C-alpha positions in Angstrom: 0.0 0.0 0.0 1.3 3.3 -1.1 2.2 5.6 1.7 0.0 8.9 1.3 0.1 12.3 2.8 -2.9 11.5 4.8 -1.1 8.5 6.4 2.0 10.6 7.1 -0.4 13.1 8.8 -1.8 10.4 11.1 1.7 8.9 11.9 3.1 12.4 13.0 -0.1 13.3 14.9 -0.1 9.9 16.9 3.7 10.5 17.5 3.1 13.5 19.2 0.0 12.2 21.1 -2.2 14.9 19.6 -6.0 14.3 18.9 -7.7 15.6 15.8 -9.4 18.0 17.5 -6.1 19.4 19.1 -4.4 19.6 15.6 -7.3 21.3 14.3 -7.3 24.0 16.9 -3.7 24.8 16.4 -4.3 25.0 12.7 -7.4 27.1 13.0 -9.7 24.6 11.2 -12.3 21.9 12.0 -11.6 18.4 13.1 -13.8 17.3 10.1 -11.2 18.8 7.9 -8.5 17.0 9.5 -10.3 13.6 9.4 -10.8 14.2 5.6 -7.0 14.6 5.2 -6.1 11.6 7.1 -8.6 9.5 5.0 -7.2 11.1 1.7 -10.7 12.5 0.8 -9.0 16.0 0.5 -5.6 17.7 0.8 -4.3 20.5 2.9 -4.1 24.0 1.2 -0.6 24.6 0.2 -0.5 27.6 2.6 -1.2 25.2 5.3 1.8 22.7 4.7 4.6 25.2 6.5 2.4 25.3 9.6 1.9 21.6 9.6 5.5 20.9 9.1 6.5 23.2 12.2 3.8 21.6 14.4 5.3 18.1 13.5 8.8 19.4 13.9 9.7 18.1 10.3 10.6 19.5 7.0 8.0 20.3 4.2 9.8 17.7 2.0 9.5 15.2 4.7 5.8 15.8 5.2 5.4 15.4 1.5 7.4 12.2 1.4 10.0 13.7 -0.8 13.4 12.0 -0.2 16.8 13.4 -1.5 18.6 10.7 -4.0 22.1 10.0 -2.9 24.5 10.4 -5.8 27.1 7.5 -6.3 30.0 7.8 -8.4 30.6 5.6 -11.1 32.5 2.7 -10.5 32.5 3.3 -6.8 32.4 0.2 -4.5 31.4 0.0 -0.9 32.4 -2.8 1.3 31.1 -3.9 4.4 33.4 -3.7 7.5 32.3 -6.9 9.0 29.7 -9.7 8.6 28.0 -8.6 12.0 27.0 -5.1 10.3 25.6 -6.7 7.3 21.7 -7.1 7.2 20.1 -10.4 6.0 17.0 -10.4 4.2 15.0 -13.7 3.0 11.1 -13.7 2.2 9.7 -11.4 4.5 12.2 -11.9 7.3 14.9 -9.0 8.2 17.6 -9.5 10.6 20.1 -6.7 11.3 22.8 -7.9 13.5 24.3 -4.5 14.2 21.3 -2.8 15.8 19.8 -6.1 17.0 16.6 -5.8 15.0 14.2 -8.5 14.1 11.2 -8.1 12.0 8.5 -10.4 11.0 5.2 -9.8 9.0 2.1 -10.3 10.8 0.6 -13.1 8.2 3.9 -15.1 8.5 3.4 -14.9 12.4 -0.1 -16.3 12.2 1.0 -18.9 9.8 4.0 -20.1 12.2 1.4 -20.0 15.0 -1.0 -22.6 13.3 1.7 -24.8 12.1 3.3 -25.0 15.8 -0.1 -25.7 17.1 -0.8 -28.4 14.5 2.6 -29.9 15.0 2.1 -29.9 18.7 -1.2 -31.3 18.7 -0.3 -34.2 16.2 2.9 -35.1 18.1 1.2 -35.3 21.4 -1.6 -37.3 20.1 1.1 -39.8 18.7 2.9 -39.9 22.0 -0.3 -40.4 24.0 -1.1 -43.5 22.0 2.6 -44.9 22.1 3.0 -44.2 25.9 -0.6 -45.0 26.9 -1.3 -41.5 28.4 -4.9 -42.0 27.5 -5.5 -38.4 26.5 -8.2 -37.3 23.9 -8.1 -34.9 21.1 -9.9 -32.2 23.2 -7.7 -32.8 26.1 -4.8 -31.8 24.1 -6.3 -29.4 21.4 -7.4 -26.5 23.6 -4.4 -26.3 26.2 -2.2 -26.3 23.2 -3.9 -23.5 21.6 -3.7 -21.6 24.8 0.2 -22.4 25.2 0.9 -21.2 21.6 -1.2 -18.0 22.0 0.9 -17.2 25.2 4.2 -18.2 23.7 3.8 -16.0 20.5 2.5 -13.0 22.5 5.5 -12.6 24.8 8.1 -11.9 22.3 6.9 -8.7 20.5 5.7 -7.1 23.6 5.9 -8.6 27.1 2.5 -9.3 28.7 1.8 -10.9 32.1 -1.6 -12.0 30.6 0.2 -14.0 27.8 2.6 -15.4 30.3 -0.4 -16.5 32.2 -1.9 -18.1 29.1 1.2 -19.9 28.5 1.6 -21.1 32.1 -2.1 -22.4 32.2 -1.7 -23.9 28.8 1.4 -25.9 29.8 0.1 -26.9 33.1 -3.5 -28.3 31.8 -1.7 -30.0 28.9 0.8 -31.8 31.3 -2.3 -32.6 33.7 -4.5 -34.0 31.0 -1.6 -36.0 29.6 -1.1 -37.4 33.0 2.7 -36.8 32.9 2.8 -33.9 35.8 3.5 -35.3 39.2 2.6 -32.0 40.8 -1.0 -30.5 41.3 -1.6 -26.9 42.0 -5.1 -27.4 43.1 -8.2 -25.7 41.8 -8.2 -23.3 44.9 -5.0 -21.7 43.6 -5.7 -21.7 39.8 -7.9 -18.4 40.2 -5.8 -16.4 42.3 -2.8 -17.2 40.5 -4.5 -16.1 37.2 -5.8 -13.0 39.0 -2.4 -12.1 40.0 -0.8 -12.3 36.6 -3.7 -10.5 35.0 -3.5 -7.7 37.6 0.3 -7.4 36.9 -0.5 -7.2 33.3 -3.0 -4.2 33.8 -0.3 -2.5 36.0 2.4 -2.9 33.4 0.0 -1.5 30.5 -0.9 1.5 32.7 2.7 2.2 33.6 4.3 1.5 30.2 5.8 4.4 28.2 6.2 4.2 24.6 9.9 3.2 23.7 11.9 2.0 21.1 12.1 -1.8 21.4 15.0 -3.8 20.3 12.9 -6.5 18.9 9.8 -5.8 17.0 7.3 -7.2 14.4 6.2 -5.4 11.5 3.2 -5.5 9.0 4.1 -5.7 5.3 1.0 -3.6 4.4 -0.9 -6.7 3.2 -3.9 -7.8 5.4 -3.7 -11.5 6.6 -5.7 -14.1 4.8 -7.8 -14.7 8.0 -8.9 -11.2 8.3 -12.0 -9.5 6.8 -13.2 -5.8 6.9 -16.0 -4.4 5.0 -18.0 -1.2 5.0 -21.3 -0.7 3.1 -24.1 1.6 3.6 -23.0 3.0 7.0 -22.5 -0.7 8.4 -19.0 -2.2 9.0 -18.0 -5.7 9.7 -14.4 -6.6 10.7 -13.2 -9.9 11.9 -9.6 -11.2 12.5 -8.0 -14.6 13.3 -4.2 -14.9 14.0 -2.6 -11.6 13.1 -2.4 -8.0 13.7 -4.6 -5.4 11.7 -5.4 -1.8 12.0 -8.2 -0.3 9.9 -10.0 3.0 9.7 -13.7 2.9 9.0 -14.6 5.4 6.2 -18.3 6.3 6.0 -20.3 9.4 5.8 -22.8 8.1 8.3 -22.1 5.2 10.8 -25.3 3.2 11.6 -24.1 -0.1 13.0 -20.8 -2.3 13.3 -19.3 -5.5 14.3 -15.8 -6.4 15.1 -14.5 -9.8 16.4 -11.1 -11.1 17.0 -9.6 -14.3 18.2 -6.0 -15.1 18.6 -4.7 -11.7 17.3 -4.7 -7.9 17.6 -7.3 -5.9 15.8 -7.6 -2.0 16.0 -10.7 -0.1 14.7 -10.4 3.7 14.0 -13.7 5.5 13.8 -12.2 8.7 12.8 -13.4 8.4 9.5 -17.0 8.6 10.5 -18.3 11.9 9.5 -21.4 11.5 11.7 -23.1 8.9 13.6 -26.7 8.0 13.1 -29.2 7.8 16.2 -29.3 4.4 18.0 -25.9 3.4 16.4 -24.8 0.1 17.9 -21.5 -1.6 17.6 -21.0 -5.2 18.8 -17.4 -6.2 19.9 -16.2 -9.6 20.7 -12.6 -10.7 21.6 -11.4 -14.3 22.6 -7.8 -14.8 23.3 -6.7 -11.5 21.8 -6.7 -7.5 21.9 -9.3 -5.4 20.2 -9.0 -1.5 20.3 -11.8 0.8 19.2 -10.6 4.3 18.8 -13.4 6.9 18.8 -13.2 10.7 18.1 -13.9 12.8 21.3 -16.9 14.3 19.6 -18.6 11.0 20.2 -19.5 9.4 23.4 -19.4 5.5 23.9 -22.0 3.9 26.3 -20.8 0.3 26.8 -22.4 -2.8 28.2 -19.4 -5.1 28.9 -19.4 -8.7 29.9 -15.9 -10.3 30.6 -15.0 -13.9 31.2 -11.3 -14.0 32.3 -10.9 -10.9 30.3 -10.7 -7.1 30.6 -12.7 -4.2 29.2 -11.2 -0.6 29.9 -11.8 3.1 28.6 -8.9 5.4 27.9 -9.5 9.0 27.7 -13.0 10.9 27.8 -15.6 12.4 25.3 -16.4 16.1 24.8 -18.7 17.7 27.6 -21.2 18.0 24.8 -20.8 15.1 22.2 -22.3 15.3 19.0 -23.8 11.7 19.1 -23.7 8.3 21.1 -22.4 5.2 20.0 -23.9 2.0 22.1 -21.2 -0.5 22.4 -22.1 -4.3 23.3 -18.8 -5.7 24.4 -17.8 -9.4 25.1 -14.1 -10.4 26.2 -13.3 -13.9 27.1 -9.4 -14.3 27.9 -8.9 -11.2 25.9 -8.7 -7.5 26.2 -11.4 -4.9 24.6 -10.3 -1.2 24.9 -12.3 2.1 24.0 -9.7 4.9 23.2 -10.8 8.4 22.8 -8.7 10.3 20.3 
């Protein structure tokens, strides 16, 4: 997907932690105008570009995506100093040893997760028959999925919640296979889970954005197991195994549905110019993270049900919102977050 002026404006605005309303106030325009820029429905006036660049602390060329071409003299040969400083690239994987950087696109991450899950289930079923562990398919299937979900979630961004999933998946797997000689006891399972989940909430509250040594990057193509469609003011977004960020672009939002399992889905409603009366959004999350970004000019009234999950609201709406969005949220072993922007 080509990087547009609108996407660069979004990136720099979020980098500074600014809302659309705040940026519009500094420019002396409306938040709707900023929303149209960011959704590439219109472009800033040429006289507005210097002010935008000044606010973002960048040059106009950088704002417009113009990069200077470096001249290389004819017959000039550049040699790397050592193997450790060289970058290795192969089919979506990028490893740069000098800066300790590791990147992996999300579709590959999801495929690896499913492959590990299938291999683990198949191998344990075979071992169960060979060693007479007397474990059925269901005894192996669900704790293996929980274990893989926790394992893949620890590397890009450490989470006590994912660590808890890894721990409980391994514990129940060993228990169901009758190979574990220890027993925690049902009385301790819930307190341990709540302790890990509470530590995860505390870490998220105290965590500050920082440059990570290891990161996973998206290759600008949606994973095959994701679907997002907006038609006649109604959007439907679903995701399994992966990470997707999408902007809902519609003149009038009437209804929506978002679901995620074993993945991270971000729904941005900044592209909705207005919200119809009685607008309802249904959100469900199982073993994943769902974030719904809502402009401050709208207020969300939520009814949330959680089963070993979490629901939270970040920020607050305007004192006199233009419309109300009714949210019906359900989280099972996952997190749903409403974030005002």
